[in-house]
C-alpha positions as a Markdown table, in Angstrom:
| # | Residue | x | y | z |
|---|---|---|---|---|
| 1 | Met | -79.9 | 10.3 | -27.7 |
| 2 | Met | -82.2 | 12.5 | -29.8 |
| 3 | Pro | -84.3 | 15.1 | -28.0 |
| 4 | Thr | -87.9 | 14.3 | -27.2 |
| 5 | Ala | -90.9 | 16.4 | -28.4 |
| 6 | Ser | -90.9 | 18.4 | -25.2 |
| 7 | Gln | -87.2 | 19.0 | -25.5 |
| 8 | Leu | -87.6 | 20.2 | -29.1 |
| 9 | Arg | -90.2 | 22.7 | -27.9 |
| 10 | Leu | -87.8 | 23.9 | -25.2 |
| 11 | Arg | -85.1 | 24.3 | -27.9 |
| 12 | Thr | -87.5 | 26.4 | -30.0 |
| 13 | Ile | -88.2 | 28.6 | -26.9 |
| 14 | Leu | -84.5 | 29.0 | -26.3 |
| 15 | Phe | -83.9 | 30.0 | -29.9 |
| 16 | Trp | -86.2 | 32.9 | -29.6 |
| 17 | Ala | -85.4 | 33.7 | -25.9 |
| 18 | Val | -81.7 | 34.2 | -26.5 |
| 19 | Pro | -82.0 | 37.1 | -29.0 |
| 20 | Leu | -84.8 | 38.6 | -27.0 |
| 21 | Leu | -82.5 | 38.7 | -24.0 |
| 22 | Leu | -79.7 | 40.1 | -26.1 |
| 23 | Leu | -81.8 | 43.1 | -26.9 |
| 24 | Ala | -80.8 | 44.4 | -23.5 |
| 25 | Leu | -77.1 | 44.0 | -24.2 |
| 26 | Pro | -76.5 | 47.5 | -25.6 |
| 27 | Leu | -78.0 | 49.0 | -22.5 |
| 28 | Ser | -75.1 | 47.7 | -20.4 |
| 29 | Thr | -72.0 | 47.9 | -22.6 |
| 30 | Asn | -69.5 | 50.5 | -23.6 |
| 31 | Ser | -68.5 | 51.2 | -27.2 |
| 32 | Tyr | -65.6 | 48.8 | -27.1 |
| 33 | Val | -67.6 | 45.8 | -25.8 |
| 34 | Gln | -70.4 | 46.6 | -28.2 |
| 35 | Phe | -68.1 | 46.7 | -31.1 |
| 36 | Ile | -66.9 | 43.2 | -30.2 |
| 37 | Ala | -70.5 | 42.0 | -29.7 |
| 38 | Asn | -71.4 | 43.3 | -33.2 |
| 39 | Ser | -68.3 | 41.5 | -34.6 |
| 40 | Ile | -69.5 | 38.2 | -33.1 |
| 41 | Val | -72.9 | 38.5 | -34.7 |
| 42 | Ile | -71.3 | 39.2 | -38.1 |
| 43 | Phe | -68.7 | 36.4 | -37.9 |
| 44 | Ser | -71.4 | 34.0 | -36.6 |
| 45 | Leu | -73.1 | 34.4 | -40.0 |
| 46 | Val | -69.8 | 33.9 | -41.8 |
| 47 | Ala | -69.2 | 30.7 | -39.8 |
| 48 | Leu | -72.7 | 29.6 | -40.5 |
| 49 | Gly | -72.4 | 30.0 | -44.2 |
| 50 | Phe | -69.0 | 28.4 | -44.3 |
| 51 | Asn | -70.2 | 25.5 | -42.2 |
| 52 | Phe | -73.1 | 24.8 | -44.5 |
| 53 | Val | -70.6 | 23.8 | -47.2 |
| 54 | Ile | -67.8 | 22.1 | -45.3 |
| 55 | Gly | -69.9 | 20.7 | -42.4 |
| 56 | Asn | -73.3 | 19.9 | -43.8 |
| 57 | Leu | -72.4 | 19.3 | -47.4 |
| 58 | Gly | -69.0 | 17.8 | -46.6 |
| 59 | Gln | -67.1 | 19.6 | -49.4 |
| 60 | Leu | -63.8 | 21.2 | -48.6 |
| 61 | Ala | -64.0 | 24.8 | -50.0 |
| 62 | Phe | -62.1 | 28.0 | -49.8 |
| 63 | Ala | -64.3 | 30.6 | -51.4 |
| 64 | Asn | -65.7 | 31.9 | -48.2 |
| 65 | Thr | -63.6 | 35.0 | -48.1 |
| 66 | Ala | -64.4 | 35.8 | -51.7 |
| 67 | Leu | -68.2 | 35.6 | -51.0 |
| 68 | Phe | -67.8 | 37.7 | -47.9 |
| 69 | Gly | -65.9 | 40.3 | -49.9 |
| 70 | Leu | -68.6 | 40.2 | -52.6 |
| 71 | Gly | -71.2 | 41.1 | -50.1 |
| 72 | Ala | -69.2 | 43.9 | -48.5 |
| 73 | Tyr | -68.1 | 45.5 | -51.7 |
| 74 | Gly | -71.5 | 44.9 | -53.3 |
| 75 | Ser | -73.2 | 46.8 | -50.4 |
| 76 | Ala | -70.6 | 49.6 | -50.5 |
| 77 | Ile | -71.0 | 50.0 | -54.2 |
| 78 | Leu | -74.8 | 50.1 | -54.0 |
| 79 | Val | -74.7 | 52.7 | -51.3 |
| 80 | Asn | -71.9 | 54.9 | -52.8 |
| 81 | Thr | -72.5 | 54.6 | -56.5 |
| 82 | Phe | -76.2 | 54.1 | -56.8 |
| 83 | Gly | -77.4 | 55.8 | -53.6 |
| 84 | Leu | -79.4 | 52.8 | -52.4 |
| 85 | Pro | -80.3 | 52.8 | -48.7 |
| 86 | Trp | -77.9 | 50.4 | -46.9 |
| 87 | Ile | -80.8 | 48.3 | -45.4 |
| 88 | Leu | -81.9 | 47.5 | -49.0 |
| 89 | Ser | -78.4 | 46.6 | -50.0 |
| 90 | Ile | -78.3 | 43.6 | -47.6 |
| 91 | Pro | -80.4 | 41.1 | -49.6 |
| 92 | Leu | -78.8 | 42.3 | -52.8 |
| 93 | Ala | -75.3 | 41.8 | -51.2 |
| 94 | Gly | -76.6 | 38.3 | -50.4 |
| 95 | Leu | -77.6 | 37.7 | -54.0 |
| 96 | Ala | -74.1 | 38.8 | -55.0 |
| 97 | Gly | -72.6 | 36.3 | -52.7 |
| 98 | Ala | -75.0 | 33.6 | -54.0 |
| 99 | Ala | -73.9 | 34.4 | -57.6 |
| 100 | Gly | -70.3 | 34.1 | -56.4 |
| 101 | Gly | -71.2 | 30.7 | -54.8 |
| 102 | Phe | -72.6 | 29.6 | -58.2 |
| 103 | Leu | -69.4 | 30.6 | -60.1 |
| 104 | Ala | -67.1 | 29.0 | -57.5 |
| 105 | Ser | -69.0 | 25.7 | -57.6 |
| 106 | Ala | -70.2 | 25.6 | -61.3 |
| 107 | Ala | -67.5 | 23.0 | -62.0 |
| 108 | Ala | -69.4 | 20.5 | -59.9 |
| 109 | Leu | -71.9 | 20.4 | -62.7 |
| 110 | Arg | -69.2 | 18.8 | -64.8 |
| 111 | Gly | -68.4 | 16.2 | -62.2 |
| 112 | Ile | -65.5 | 18.0 | -60.4 |
| 113 | Arg | -65.5 | 17.0 | -56.7 |
| 114 | Leu | -63.5 | 17.0 | -53.5 |
| 115 | Tyr | -59.9 | 18.4 | -53.6 |
| 116 | Tyr | -60.2 | 19.5 | -57.2 |
| 117 | Leu | -63.3 | 21.6 | -56.4 |
| 118 | Ala | -61.5 | 22.9 | -53.3 |
| 119 | Ile | -58.6 | 24.1 | -55.4 |
| 120 | Ile | -61.1 | 25.8 | -57.8 |
| 121 | Thr | -62.7 | 27.6 | -54.9 |
| 122 | Leu | -59.3 | 28.7 | -53.6 |
| 123 | Ala | -58.4 | 30.1 | -57.1 |
| 124 | Phe | -61.8 | 31.8 | -57.2 |
| 125 | Gly | -61.1 | 33.5 | -53.9 |
| 126 | Glu | -57.7 | 34.7 | -55.1 |
| 127 | Leu | -59.2 | 36.0 | -58.3 |
| 128 | Met | -61.8 | 38.0 | -56.5 |
| 129 | Arg | -59.1 | 39.5 | -54.3 |
| 130 | Trp | -57.1 | 40.5 | -57.4 |
| 131 | Leu | -60.2 | 42.2 | -58.7 |
| 132 | Tyr | -60.7 | 44.1 | -55.5 |
| 133 | Val | -57.1 | 45.4 | -55.8 |
| 134 | His | -57.0 | 46.2 | -59.5 |
| 135 | Gly | -60.6 | 47.3 | -60.1 |
| 136 | Lys | -59.8 | 50.7 | -58.8 |
| 137 | Ser | -62.5 | 52.5 | -60.7 |
| 138 | Val | -65.2 | 50.4 | -59.0 |
| 139 | Thr | -63.7 | 49.1 | -55.8 |
| 140 | Gly | -61.2 | 51.9 | -54.9 |
| 141 | Gly | -58.3 | 49.5 | -55.3 |
| 142 | Thr | -55.9 | 49.2 | -52.4 |
| 143 | Asp | -57.4 | 52.4 | -50.9 |
| 144 | Gly | -60.8 | 50.6 | -50.5 |
| 145 | Met | -64.2 | 52.2 | -50.2 |
| 146 | Gly | -65.9 | 54.1 | -47.4 |
| 147 | Val | -69.5 | 53.5 | -46.3 |
| 148 | Pro | -71.3 | 56.7 | -45.3 |
| 149 | Ala | -73.4 | 57.0 | -42.2 |
| 150 | Gln | -76.8 | 55.3 | -42.5 |
| 151 | Ser | -80.1 | 55.6 | -40.8 |
| 152 | Ile | -83.3 | 53.5 | -40.7 |
| 153 | Phe | -86.7 | 55.1 | -40.1 |
| 154 | Gly | -84.9 | 58.2 | -38.9 |
| 155 | Val | -82.7 | 56.3 | -36.4 |
| 156 | Ser | -79.0 | 56.9 | -37.0 |
| 157 | Leu | -76.8 | 53.9 | -37.3 |
| 158 | Thr | -73.5 | 55.7 | -36.6 |
| 159 | Asp | -73.4 | 54.2 | -33.1 |
| 160 | Asp | -72.5 | 50.6 | -32.5 |
| 161 | His | -75.3 | 50.2 | -30.0 |
| 162 | Ala | -77.9 | 51.1 | -32.6 |
| 163 | Lys | -76.2 | 48.9 | -35.3 |
| 164 | Phe | -76.5 | 45.9 | -33.0 |
| 165 | Tyr | -80.3 | 45.7 | -33.2 |
| 166 | Val | -80.2 | 45.6 | -37.0 |
| 167 | Phe | -77.4 | 43.1 | -37.1 |
| 168 | Leu | -79.3 | 40.9 | -34.6 |
| 169 | Val | -82.5 | 40.9 | -36.6 |
| 170 | Val | -80.7 | 40.0 | -39.8 |
| 171 | Ala | -78.7 | 37.2 | -38.0 |
| 172 | Val | -81.9 | 35.7 | -36.4 |
| 173 | Leu | -83.6 | 35.7 | -39.8 |
| 174 | Leu | -80.7 | 34.0 | -41.5 |
| 175 | Phe | -80.2 | 31.4 | -38.8 |
| 176 | Lys | -83.9 | 30.5 | -38.7 |
| 177 | Ser | -83.9 | 30.3 | -42.5 |
| 178 | Thr | -80.9 | 28.0 | -42.4 |
| 179 | Leu | -82.4 | 25.8 | -39.8 |
| 180 | Asn | -85.6 | 25.5 | -41.8 |
| 181 | Leu | -83.6 | 24.7 | -44.9 |
| 182 | Leu | -81.7 | 21.9 | -43.1 |
| 183 | Arg | -85.0 | 20.4 | -42.0 |
| 184 | Ser | -86.4 | 20.5 | -45.5 |
| 185 | Arg | -86.1 | 18.0 | -48.3 |
| 186 | Ile | -83.3 | 20.0 | -49.9 |
| 187 | Gly | -81.4 | 20.1 | -46.6 |
| 188 | Arg | -81.8 | 16.4 | -46.2 |
| 189 | Ser | -80.4 | 16.0 | -49.7 |
| 190 | Val | -77.4 | 18.2 | -48.9 |
| 191 | Met | -76.6 | 15.9 | -45.9 |
| 192 | Ala | -77.2 | 12.8 | -47.9 |
| 193 | Val | -74.6 | 14.0 | -50.4 |
| 194 | Arg | -72.2 | 14.4 | -47.5 |
| 195 | Glu | -72.8 | 10.8 | -46.3 |
| 196 | Asn | -72.7 | 9.1 | -49.7 |
| 197 | Glu | -73.1 | 10.9 | -53.0 |
| 198 | Val | -73.3 | 7.7 | -55.1 |
| 199 | Ala | -76.1 | 6.3 | -53.0 |
| 200 | Thr | -77.9 | 9.7 | -53.0 |
| 201 | Ala | -77.7 | 9.9 | -56.8 |
| 202 | Ser | -79.1 | 6.4 | -57.1 |
| 203 | Leu | -82.3 | 7.8 | -55.5 |
| 204 | Gly | -82.8 | 10.2 | -58.4 |
| 205 | Ile | -81.5 | 13.2 | -56.5 |
| 206 | Pro | -79.5 | 15.6 | -58.8 |
| 207 | Thr | -76.4 | 15.7 | -56.6 |
| 208 | Ala | -74.5 | 18.2 | -58.7 |
| 209 | Arg | -77.3 | 20.7 | -58.5 |
| 210 | Ile | -77.5 | 20.1 | -54.7 |
| 211 | Ile | -73.8 | 20.9 | -54.4 |
| 212 | Val | -74.2 | 24.1 | -56.4 |
| 213 | Phe | -77.3 | 25.1 | -54.4 |
| 214 | Ala | -75.4 | 24.6 | -51.1 |
| 215 | Phe | -72.6 | 26.9 | -52.3 |
| 216 | Met | -75.2 | 29.5 | -53.4 |
| 217 | Trp | -77.0 | 29.4 | -50.0 |
| 218 | Ser | -73.6 | 29.7 | -48.3 |
| 219 | Gly | -72.8 | 32.6 | -50.5 |
| 220 | Phe | -76.1 | 34.3 | -49.7 |
| 221 | Val | -75.6 | 34.0 | -45.9 |
| 222 | Val | -72.0 | 35.2 | -46.1 |
| 223 | Gly | -72.8 | 37.9 | -48.6 |
| 224 | Cys | -75.4 | 39.4 | -46.2 |
| 225 | Ala | -72.8 | 39.2 | -43.5 |
| 226 | Gly | -70.5 | 41.2 | -45.8 |
| 227 | Ala | -73.1 | 43.9 | -46.0 |
| 228 | Leu | -73.2 | 44.1 | -42.2 |
| 229 | Phe | -69.4 | 44.2 | -42.1 |
| 230 | Ala | -69.3 | 47.1 | -44.5 |
| 231 | Leu | -71.4 | 49.2 | -42.1 |
| 232 | His | -69.7 | 47.8 | -39.1 |
| 233 | Thr | -66.3 | 49.0 | -40.1 |
| 234 | Ser | -67.5 | 51.9 | -42.3 |
| 235 | Tyr | -64.8 | 50.9 | -44.7 |
| 236 | Val | -63.9 | 47.9 | -46.9 |
| 237 | Phe | -60.5 | 47.2 | -48.4 |
| 238 | Pro | -58.9 | 44.1 | -50.0 |
| 239 | Glu | -56.8 | 43.1 | -46.9 |
| 240 | Ser | -60.1 | 42.3 | -45.0 |
| 241 | Phe | -60.7 | 39.4 | -47.4 |
| 242 | Gly | -57.4 | 37.8 | -47.7 |
| 243 | Met | -55.9 | 34.4 | -46.6 |
| 244 | Leu | -55.7 | 35.3 | -42.9 |
| 245 | His | -59.5 | 35.8 | -42.8 |
| 246 | Leu | -60.0 | 32.5 | -44.5 |
| 247 | Ile | -57.9 | 30.7 | -42.0 |
| 248 | Val | -59.7 | 32.3 | -39.1 |
| 249 | Ser | -63.1 | 31.5 | -40.6 |
| 250 | Phe | -62.0 | 27.9 | -41.0 |
| 251 | Ala | -60.8 | 27.8 | -37.4 |
| 252 | Met | -64.2 | 29.2 | -36.2 |
| 253 | Val | -66.0 | 26.3 | -37.9 |
| 254 | Leu | -63.6 | 23.7 | -36.5 |
| 255 | Val | -63.5 | 25.1 | -33.0 |
| 256 | Gly | -67.3 | 25.5 | -32.9 |
| 257 | Gly | -68.1 | 22.1 | -34.5 |
| 258 | Leu | -68.4 | 20.9 | -38.1 |
| 259 | Gly | -72.0 | 20.8 | -39.2 |
| 260 | Ser | -73.3 | 22.4 | -36.1 |
| 261 | Val | -75.4 | 25.6 | -36.2 |
| 262 | Ile | -74.8 | 26.2 | -32.5 |
| 263 | Gly | -71.2 | 25.6 | -33.0 |
| 264 | Ser | -71.0 | 28.3 | -35.7 |
| 265 | Val | -72.0 | 30.8 | -33.0 |
| 266 | Leu | -69.7 | 29.4 | -30.3 |
| 267 | Gly | -66.7 | 29.3 | -32.7 |
| 268 | Ala | -67.2 | 32.8 | -33.9 |
| 269 | Ala | -67.6 | 34.1 | -30.3 |
| 270 | Ala | -64.5 | 32.3 | -29.0 |
| 271 | Leu | -62.2 | 33.3 | -31.9 |
| 272 | Thr | -63.5 | 36.9 | -31.9 |
| 273 | Ile | -63.0 | 37.4 | -28.1 |
| 274 | Leu | -59.8 | 35.5 | -27.8 |
| 275 | Pro | -57.6 | 37.9 | -29.9 |
| 276 | Glu | -58.8 | 40.8 | -27.7 |
| 277 | Tyr | -57.5 | 39.1 | -24.6 |
| 278 | Leu | -54.2 | 38.2 | -26.3 |
| 279 | Arg | -53.5 | 41.9 | -26.9 |
| 280 | Ser | -51.9 | 41.8 | -23.5 |
| 281 | Phe | -49.1 | 39.8 | -25.0 |
| 282 | Pro | -47.7 | 42.0 | -27.7 |
| 283 | Gly | -45.6 | 40.1 | -30.3 |
| 284 | Met | -46.9 | 36.8 | -29.0 |
| 285 | Glu | -50.6 | 37.0 | -30.1 |
| 286 | Glu | -50.2 | 34.7 | -33.1 |
| 287 | Leu | -48.3 | 32.1 | -31.1 |
| 288 | Phe | -50.7 | 31.9 | -28.3 |
| 289 | Phe | -53.7 | 32.0 | -30.6 |
| 290 | Gly | -52.4 | 29.0 | -32.6 |
| 291 | Leu | -51.6 | 27.1 | -29.5 |
| 292 | Ile | -55.0 | 27.7 | -27.9 |
| 293 | Val | -56.8 | 26.7 | -31.1 |
| 294 | Ile | -54.7 | 23.5 | -31.4 |
| 295 | Ala | -55.4 | 22.7 | -27.7 |
| 296 | Val | -59.1 | 23.1 | -28.1 |
| 297 | Leu | -59.2 | 20.9 | -31.2 |
| 298 | Leu | -57.2 | 18.2 | -29.5 |
| 299 | Ala | -59.3 | 18.2 | -26.4 |
| 300 | Leu | -62.6 | 18.7 | -28.2 |
| 301 | Pro | -62.4 | 17.2 | -31.7 |
| 302 | Asp | -66.2 | 17.7 | -32.2 |
| 303 | Gly | -65.8 | 21.4 | -31.2 |
| 304 | Leu | -67.3 | 23.5 | -28.4 |
| 305 | Ala | -70.8 | 22.4 | -29.4 |
| 306 | Ser | -70.0 | 18.9 | -28.0 |
| 307 | Leu | -69.9 | 20.4 | -24.5 |
| 308 | Leu | -73.5 | 21.6 | -24.9 |
| 309 | Arg | -74.6 | 18.2 | -26.2 |
| 310 | Lys | -73.2 | 16.6 | -23.2 |
| 311 | Leu | -75.0 | 19.1 | -21.0 |
| 312 | Ser | -78.5 | 18.4 | -22.4 |
| 313 | Pro | -80.2 | 16.5 | -25.2 |
| 314 | Ile | -81.9 | 19.7 | -26.3 |
| 315 | Phe | -78.6 | 20.8 | -27.9 |
| 316 | Val | -78.4 | 17.7 | -30.0 |
| 317 | Glu | -78.8 | 18.7 | -33.7 |
| 318 | Arg | -80.2 | 16.0 | -35.9 |
| 319 | Tyr | -78.3 | 17.4 | -38.9 |
| 320 | Tyr | -75.0 | 17.1 | -37.1 |
| 321 | Arg | -72.8 | 14.1 | -37.7 |
| 322 | Glu | -70.8 | 12.7 | -34.8 |
């Protein structure tokens, strides 16, 4: 059952109320908890961008890690090499991710789809990781690149509590932009391609361009997240953007819910917090992590977001496919 007009208004209120309430979080957390909270914000954006392609567009893709790395390295290079303030590097890192999204999906303009396009995106991701390792003069190679301490309007961002406010503002803007995009004509075209590309093309919609655009928007969101990650960790190196990160990002999307914006947040939160609890079982973390993820997917094939939809119609997303 779709939400009524009053329920939609309540959902809008909740969208703005939650981040407003989160503004008080740094006042009650220690450095460790705050670091985890910052990580959740960043990986929520990673999951959101990834979900836009595999959930809303319906195209299996593996370039997510490459786009994340482009944003992180792009931000670090702009700050270190060109002396650009970090805050200004965020949209530029997003544009770098969008450019990567275009390159990863350009084959779609030639009619390449599904598993063939998925393999191309996987190859693109591995190519970018190779460049991170061997482009030592630009990326620092295996040693990586450091990101110096930053400040905004005289406020130092060396503390995780201060970083949280900036991360939260960026996340809210990108989530709101994605929601607006999904409700727009372009967003409806993206989801139409997911349902039936042939039927969508018969309506005069340029499906190949829609696919490329979806990858570019995904790259922009994930690229911005990469810029946040660069400041969050104060260091970027190739191992942060390898196959393990890709698998975890994929798991975040599936655990949260394919095509669900709310699910992107829930999946990122669950799989960021879970490994911290599993540190109590040294040597068994990977085993327990895998078993728990499998159990969640078997019990909730529609992801954690399905629990909220059962709780109230206000959490039903019209761009989500059951």
